Every structure is written in structure tokens, then in C-alpha cells.
Backbone as a chain_set.jsonl record, in Angstrom:
{"seq": "MSTRRRPPYRARTSYILVAVALGVGLFALLALLTPLTPYLAWLAAWGVVAFGFFGYDKAQAQQQGWRVPEMVLHGLSLVGGFAGALAGMLVFRHKTRHSIFWLVVALSAVLHLALRPYLG", "coords": {"N": [[-173.858, 136.649, -21.033], [-171.774, 136.609, -18.049], [-168.343, 137.536, -18.301], [-166.896, 138.088, -16.122], [-164.62, 136.396, -13.651], [-165.096, 133.558, -11.34], [-164.22, 133.98, -8.079], [-160.971, 132.432, -6.571], [-161.384, 129.43, -4.701], [-159.835, 129.781, -2.33], [-159.934, 132.625, -1.816], [-163.061, 132.914, -1.303], [-163.369, 131.491, 0.916], [-162.222, 132.637, 2.654], [-163.634, 134.879, 3.356], [-165.468, 133.668, 5.065], [-163.651, 132.896, 7.104], [-162.706, 135.622, 7.841], [-165.129, 136.682, 8.671], [-165.886, 135.263, 10.864], [-163.654, 135.541, 12.602], [-163.693, 138.392, 13.046], [-166.449, 138.448, 14.077], [-166.417, 136.926, 16.333], [-164.244, 138.378, 17.7], [-165.156, 140.649, 18.143], [-167.367, 140.065, 19.879], [-165.82, 139.094, 22.132], [-165.087, 141.451, 22.902], [-167.187, 143.227, 23.28], [-168.297, 141.576, 25.373], [-166.479, 141.645, 27.19], [-166.196, 144.402, 27.789], [-168.511, 145.81, 28.115], [-171.766, 146.09, 29.875], [-173.4, 144.347, 28.603], [-175.312, 141.421, 28.517], [-174.041, 137.916, 28.059], [-175.48, 136.6, 25.534], [-176.652, 138.903, 24.315], [-174.2, 140.602, 23.842], [-173.377, 138.761, 21.935], [-175.44, 138.589, 19.776], [-175.284, 141.43, 19.259], [-172.528, 141.879, 18.327], [-172.599, 140.042, 16.08], [-174.483, 141.372, 14.526], [-173.193, 143.671, 13.519], [-171.373, 142.843, 12.096], [-172.643, 141.461, 10.225], [-173.79, 143.819, 9.157], [-171.949, 145.505, 8.146], [-170.698, 143.328, 6.327], [-172.807, 143.362, 4.393], [-172.876, 145.983, 3.442], [-170.124, 146.104, 2.335], [-170.499, 144.087, 0.545], [-172.14, 145.239, -1.343], [-170.769, 147.435, -2.363], [-168.651, 146.224, -3.584], [-170.631, 144.796, -5.486], [-171.235, 147.217, -7.102], [-168.546, 148.097, -7.991], [-168.15, 145.779, -9.472], [-166.368, 144.034, -8.248], [-165.011, 141.163, -6.561], [-167.535, 139.297, -5.046], [-169.328, 138.901, -1.939], [-170.163, 135.525, -1.014], [-173.666, 134.353, -1.037], [-174.138, 132.592, 0.628], [-172.508, 133.186, 2.748], [-173.543, 135.528, 3.757], [-176.272, 134.602, 4.352], [-175.628, 132.838, 6.528], [-174.329, 134.637, 8.345], [-176.633, 136.04, 9.277], [-178.098, 133.773, 10.282], [-176.573, 133.127, 12.427], [-176.866, 135.092, 14.25], [-176.926, 137.69, 13.237], [-178.987, 138.839, 12.456], [-180.38, 141.572, 12.817], [-178.504, 143.352, 12.147], [-178.37, 142.368, 9.6], [-180.953, 142.829, 8.125], [-180.731, 145.465, 8.672], [-178.351, 146.515, 7.206], [-179.715, 145.536, 4.339], [-181.837, 147.266, 4.115], [-180.493, 149.72, 4.755], [-178.303, 149.828, 2.663], [-179.802, 149.152, 0.63], [-179.737, 146.682, -0.613], [-179.884, 143.394, -1.929], [-182.751, 143.381, -1.491], [-184.935, 142.819, -3.432], [-184.493, 140.014, -3.131], [-186.155, 137.445, -2.147], [-185.717, 135.392, -0.862], [-183.832, 136.372, 1.071], [-185.119, 138.149, 2.702], [-186.824, 135.954, 4.118], [-184.847, 134.407, 5.047], [-183.687, 136.308, 6.962], [-186.125, 136.901, 8.524], [-186.712, 134.277, 9.448], [-184.499, 133.786, 10.955], [-184.528, 135.652, 13.194], [-187.095, 134.701, 14.247], [-185.878, 132.038, 15.426], [-183.876, 133.283, 17.265], [-185.421, 134.71, 18.922], [-187.052, 132.661, 19.894], [-184.736, 131.31, 21.265], [-183.975, 133.064, 23.128], [-184.967, 132.879, 25.668], [-183.557, 130.591, 26.856], [-181.069, 131.337, 26.393], [-180.093, 133.797, 27.626]], "CA": [[-173.288, 136.122, -19.638], [-170.6, 137.36, -17.418], [-166.989, 137.469, -18.439], [-165.894, 138.057, -14.698], [-164.439, 135.146, -13.213], [-165.039, 133.492, -10.026], [-162.652, 134.058, -6.903], [-160.544, 131.29, -6.179], [-161.757, 128.852, -3.659], [-159.299, 130.207, -1.238], [-160.788, 133.639, -1.679], [-164.483, 132.652, -1.102], [-163.426, 130.707, 2.017], [-161.511, 133.909, 3.395], [-164.683, 135.575, 3.642], [-165.983, 133.32, 6.416], [-162.783, 133.267, 7.958], [-163.008, 137.115, 8.158], [-166.321, 137.221, 9.326], [-165.599, 134.297, 12.23], [-162.537, 136.458, 13.456], [-164.513, 139.696, 13.413], [-167.525, 138.214, 14.718], [-165.635, 136.106, 17.901], [-163.382, 139.262, 18.121], [-165.986, 141.828, 18.432], [-168.074, 139.664, 20.813], [-165.339, 139.247, 23.206], [-164.698, 143.152, 23.376], [-168.51, 143.446, 23.952], [-168.646, 140.588, 26.423], [-165.815, 142.24, 28.438], [-166.141, 145.77, 28.207], [-169.984, 146.336, 28.17], [-172.581, 145.328, 30.819], [-174.372, 143.592, 27.901], [-175.525, 139.95, 28.774], [-173.347, 137.513, 26.846], [-176.196, 136.539, 24.516], [-176.952, 140.471, 23.658], [-173.213, 140.808, 23.232], [-173.041, 137.86, 21.006], [-176.194, 139.108, 18.942], [-174.662, 142.692, 18.713], [-171.225, 141.761, 17.513], [-172.845, 139.366, 14.792], [-175.258, 142.34, 13.969], [-172.522, 144.799, 13.364], [-170.459, 142.057, 11.642], [-173.442, 141.525, 9.021], [-174.168, 145.139, 8.422], [-170.454, 145.446, 7.217], [-170.387, 142.628, 5.012], [-173.767, 143.713, 3.494], [-172.419, 147.062, 2.974], [-169.249, 145.446, 1.561], [-171.004, 143.356, -0.891], [-172.904, 146.177, -2.262], [-169.7, 148.131, -2.718], [-168.202, 145.273, -4.584], [-171.494, 145.189, -6.813], [-171.32, 148.328, -7.704], [-167.332, 147.999, -8.714], [-167.876, 144.631, -10.086], [-165.677, 143.128, -7.683], [-165.384, 139.744, -6.102], [-168.754, 139.299, -4.145], [-169.307, 137.91, -0.635], [-171.364, 134.517, -1.401], [-174.583, 134.622, -0.583], [-174.123, 131.615, 1.869], [-171.803, 133.718, 3.991], [-174.518, 136.259, 4.298], [-177.515, 134.048, 5.356], [-174.741, 132.614, 7.594], [-174.119, 135.614, 9.172], [-177.963, 136.187, 9.72], [-178.672, 132.75, 11.079], [-175.61, 132.916, 13.727], [-177.156, 135.883, 15.552], [-176.797, 139.109, 12.719], [-180.315, 139.155, 11.777], [-180.472, 142.732, 13.214], [-177.671, 144.034, 11.214], [-178.524, 141.999, 7.948], [-181.84, 143.853, 7.956], [-180.386, 147.213, 8.553], [-177.595, 146.427, 5.853], [-180.464, 145.513, 3.162], [-182.52, 148.651, 4.065], [-179.586, 151.175, 4.391], [-177.53, 149.746, 1.443], [-180.578, 149.146, -0.681], [-179.162, 145.591, -1.266], [-180.661, 142.154, -1.663], [-183.959, 143.644, -1.265], [-185.264, 142.045, -4.25], [-184.502, 138.928, -3.391], [-187.052, 136.911, -1.179], [-184.737, 134.646, 0.089], [-182.825, 137.262, 2.016], [-186.338, 138.371, 3.61], [-187.349, 134.851, 4.47], [-183.703, 133.974, 5.995], [-183.756, 137.091, 8.231], [-187.212, 136.351, 9.328], [-186.663, 132.701, 10.232], [-183.43, 133.882, 12.044], [-185.232, 136.433, 14.118], [-187.634, 133.757, 15.212], [-185.178, 131.299, 15.989], [-183.256, 133.641, 18.301], [-186.45, 134.985, 19.9], [-187.288, 131.29, 20.682], [-183.629, 130.695, 22.03], [-183.806, 133.851, 24.161], [-185.198, 132.308, 27.166], [-182.395, 129.785, 27.175], [-179.556, 131.716, 26.361], [-180.071, 134.988, 28.267]], "C": [[-172.042, 136.545, -19.372], [-169.377, 136.797, -18.11], [-165.973, 137.493, -17.259], [-165.873, 136.462, -14.21], [-164.813, 134.976, -11.818], [-163.797, 133.629, -9.252], [-162.134, 132.422, -6.657], [-161.355, 130.589, -4.949], [-161.095, 129.387, -2.404], [-160.083, 131.535, -0.739], [-161.797, 133.788, -0.973], [-164.393, 132.048, 0.484], [-162.85, 131.969, 3.068], [-162.704, 134.787, 3.988], [-165.258, 135.243, 4.959], [-164.712, 133.194, 7.415], [-162.566, 134.582, 8.786], [-163.933, 137.33, 8.903], [-166.411, 136.327, 10.808], [-164.486, 135.263, 12.929], [-163.226, 137.78, 13.821], [-165.607, 139.588, 14.539], [-167.124, 137.852, 16.297], [-165.061, 137.326, 18.541], [-164.449, 140.65, 18.906], [-166.826, 141.421, 19.642], [-167.428, 139.453, 22.061], [-164.994, 140.327, 23.787], [-165.993, 143.243, 24.003], [-168.47, 142.786, 25.326], [-167.916, 141.146, 27.734], [-165.82, 143.53, 28.745], [-167.443, 146.539, 28.45], [-170.735, 145.364, 29.346], [-173.862, 144.522, 29.946], [-174.514, 141.934, 28.7], [-174.605, 139.138, 27.595], [-174.067, 137.271, 25.52], [-176.465, 137.927, 23.599], [-175.611, 140.636, 23.253], [-172.973, 140.048, 22.022], [-174.1, 138.754, 19.667], [-175.882, 140.581, 18.268], [-173.586, 142.907, 17.913], [-171.453, 140.946, 16.172], [-173.829, 140.199, 14.024], [-174.314, 143.023, 13.105], [-171.707, 143.928, 12.247], [-171.32, 141.943, 9.99], [-173.866, 142.629, 8.23], [-173.021, 145.464, 7.516], [-170.431, 144.569, 6.248], [-171.574, 142.909, 3.841], [-173.319, 145.063, 2.979], [-171.301, 146.993, 1.851], [-169.607, 144.932, 0.312], [-171.705, 144.27, -2.114], [-171.685, 147.129, -2.923], [-168.968, 147.321, -3.82], [-169.29, 145.135, -5.723], [-171.098, 145.994, -7.654], [-169.791, 148.479, -8.618], [-167.072, 146.735, -9.239], [-166.648, 144.059, -9.563], [-165.606, 141.818, -6.984], [-166.532, 139.794, -4.727], [-168.751, 138.436, -2.778], [-170.71, 136.815, -1.173], [-172.374, 134.656, -0.496], [-175.084, 133.712, 0.829], [-173.683, 132.161, 3.175], [-172.89, 134.81, 4.623], [-175.642, 135.771, 4.875], [-176.947, 133.464, 6.361], [-174.909, 133.483, 8.631], [-175.684, 136.257, 9.961], [-178.256, 135.031, 10.499], [-177.587, 132.799, 12.572], [-176.122, 134.184, 14.547], [-177.255, 137.373, 14.897], [-177.973, 139.168, 12.031], [-180.568, 140.656, 11.625], [-179.619, 143.591, 11.989], [-177.663, 143.638, 9.996], [-179.64, 142.785, 7.658], [-181.579, 145.338, 7.492], [-179.453, 147.221, 7.621], [-178.692, 146.367, 4.707], [-181.044, 146.608, 3.278], [-181.722, 149.582, 3.871], [-179.114, 151.391, 3.199], [-178.47, 149.35, 0.257], [-179.988, 147.633, -1.183], [-179.621, 144.201, -0.589], [-182.191, 142.26, -1.26], [-185.052, 143.084, -2.02], [-185.508, 140.61, -4.192], [-185.319, 137.942, -2.057], [-186.597, 136.037, -0.405], [-184.143, 135.243, 1.489], [-184.162, 137.434, 3.257], [-186.656, 137.095, 4.603], [-186.054, 134.268, 5.782], [-183.749, 134.948, 7.575], [-184.928, 137.146, 8.93], [-187.294, 135.327, 10.348], [-185.242, 132.827, 11.68], [-183.859, 134.72, 13.188], [-186.084, 135.551, 15.104], [-187.364, 132.962, 15.945], [-184.333, 131.858, 16.976], [-184.011, 134.414, 19.438], [-186.761, 133.719, 20.565], [-185.871, 130.834, 21.492], [-183.284, 131.822, 23.183], [-183.889, 133.465, 25.612], [-184.179, 131.553, 27.765], [-181.138, 130.24, 27.307], [-179.174, 133.108, 27.373], [-180.631, 136.092, 27.851]], "O": [[-171.244, 136.84, -20.261], [-169.398, 135.624, -18.481], [-164.793, 137.144, -17.24], [-166.747, 135.603, -14.328], [-164.891, 135.954, -11.075], [-162.644, 133.448, -9.645], [-162.878, 131.443, -6.59], [-161.988, 131.358, -4.225], [-161.801, 129.448, -1.398], [-160.689, 131.632, 0.328], [-161.784, 134.601, -0.049], [-165.383, 132.179, 1.205], [-163.204, 132.018, 4.246], [-162.591, 135.328, 5.088], [-165.526, 136.074, 5.827], [-164.932, 133.444, 8.6], [-162.328, 134.664, 9.991], [-163.787, 138.112, 9.842], [-167.012, 136.808, 11.768], [-164.811, 135.671, 14.044], [-163.238, 138.13, 15.001], [-165.721, 140.286, 15.546], [-167.531, 138.487, 17.269], [-165.244, 137.49, 19.747], [-164.322, 141.298, 19.945], [-167.054, 142.306, 20.466], [-168.1, 139.544, 23.089], [-164.631, 140.374, 24.962], [-166.02, 143.337, 25.23], [-168.61, 143.47, 26.34], [-168.364, 141.178, 28.88], [-165.488, 143.893, 29.873], [-167.476, 147.685, 28.9], [-170.395, 144.22, 29.649], [-174.946, 144.18, 30.418], [-173.614, 141.521, 29.431], [-174.457, 139.584, 26.457], [-173.522, 137.609, 24.47], [-176.467, 137.935, 22.368], [-175.603, 140.885, 22.048], [-172.397, 140.6, 21.084], [-173.57, 139.425, 18.781], [-176.133, 140.881, 17.1], [-173.501, 143.766, 17.034], [-170.664, 141.09, 15.238], [-174.077, 139.825, 12.878], [-174.572, 143.0, 11.902], [-171.372, 144.668, 11.322], [-170.817, 142.237, 8.906], [-174.215, 142.597, 7.05], [-173.148, 145.662, 6.308], [-170.112, 145.02, 5.148], [-171.369, 142.733, 2.64], [-173.494, 145.145, 1.763], [-171.378, 147.569, 0.765], [-169.13, 145.258, -0.775], [-171.776, 144.076, -3.327], [-171.836, 147.496, -4.088], [-168.74, 147.847, -4.91], [-168.912, 145.343, -6.876], [-170.666, 145.715, -8.773], [-169.825, 148.909, -9.771], [-165.906, 146.445, -9.503], [-165.851, 143.585, -10.373], [-166.77, 141.421, -6.927], [-166.277, 140.283, -3.627], [-168.157, 137.361, -2.691], [-171.826, 137.153, -1.565], [-172.171, 135.007, 0.666], [-175.936, 133.946, 1.686], [-174.12, 131.888, 4.293], [-173.047, 134.912, 5.84], [-176.103, 136.358, 5.854], [-177.672, 133.443, 7.356], [-175.514, 133.211, 9.669], [-175.706, 136.828, 11.051], [-178.757, 135.32, 11.586], [-178.028, 132.467, 13.672], [-175.662, 134.223, 15.688], [-177.582, 138.295, 15.644], [-177.916, 139.606, 10.882], [-180.923, 141.093, 10.531], [-180.123, 144.31, 11.127], [-177.066, 144.318, 9.162], [-179.379, 143.618, 6.79], [-181.939, 146.049, 6.554], [-179.665, 148.195, 6.898], [-178.565, 147.34, 3.964], [-180.778, 147.279, 2.281], [-181.949, 150.377, 2.959], [-179.204, 152.445, 2.57], [-178.05, 149.229, -0.893], [-179.806, 147.585, -2.399], [-179.727, 143.888, 0.597], [-182.78, 141.304, -0.755], [-186.099, 142.837, -1.421], [-186.349, 139.999, -4.851], [-184.739, 137.928, -0.971], [-187.046, 135.882, 0.73], [-184.045, 134.721, 2.6], [-184.146, 136.96, 4.393], [-186.722, 137.29, 5.817], [-186.247, 133.884, 6.935], [-183.812, 134.571, 8.745], [-184.793, 137.477, 10.108], [-187.696, 135.337, 11.511], [-185.101, 132.269, 12.769], [-183.423, 134.34, 14.274], [-185.964, 135.544, 16.329], [-188.006, 132.752, 16.974], [-183.892, 131.001, 17.741], [-183.537, 134.715, 20.533], [-186.737, 133.692, 21.795], [-185.994, 129.972, 22.362], [-182.45, 131.572, 24.054], [-183.07, 133.691, 26.503], [-183.858, 131.703, 28.944], [-180.263, 129.797, 28.052], [-178.028, 133.321, 27.769], [-180.544, 137.12, 28.524]]}, "num_chains": 1, "name": "protein.A"}
């Protein structure tokens, strides 16, 4: 059994706040400064954030630091970061043995492919 303590509730929720701030901020920049459609800017922004969070979580795992909760990683995939999540899984070799991560990424991709005609 691990002797490592779980982070306080505030520290866990801060991952969500940081993810939202980064995702929305990057989306705004991409939407304003690039010719991407808003939906593609949304997917690109959340993909970058998801990729970064997978890399950060891998580094924390190696250093035995506070980890990003799995629900945050799943949420990033579902909100539109499925491409970044997949790239993060493969590049960092992180969470690749957990079938739930493959399932969530695949379902997120299908969901967003279905939404594409309606959102641009």
C-alpha cells in the first residue's frame, strides 16, 4: 500500500481550473489569430491542453508527485482534446495499458465526428 498522501481537495480541483483556463484561453487566441473555424480552433486548443496534461501526469508519475486525476484526463478528451490525448498516450507511453483510456478517446472521437456537421 502506498504511503503517499492524496492531494488536498483544493489541489485536485485546481487541475480542472488550470485546464479550463488554458483551454479557453488558447481557444480564444486560435479563434482570433488564425483562419481556423471556431470548432476546429476549439478542437486544436483542447488537443494541445490534453497533450500537455498527459505529459505532465507522466512526469508526476515518474517523480511520485501529485497526479492529475483520471477524470480530468477523460474530461479533456471528451471536451474535444481526443487527438491530443491520443498523441499524449503514444508519445509519453502513458496510460496505454488502461483500456478505459482507449475507450474514452475512441468514443470522444466518434462523438466529435458526429457533432462536426452541426458545429462547423
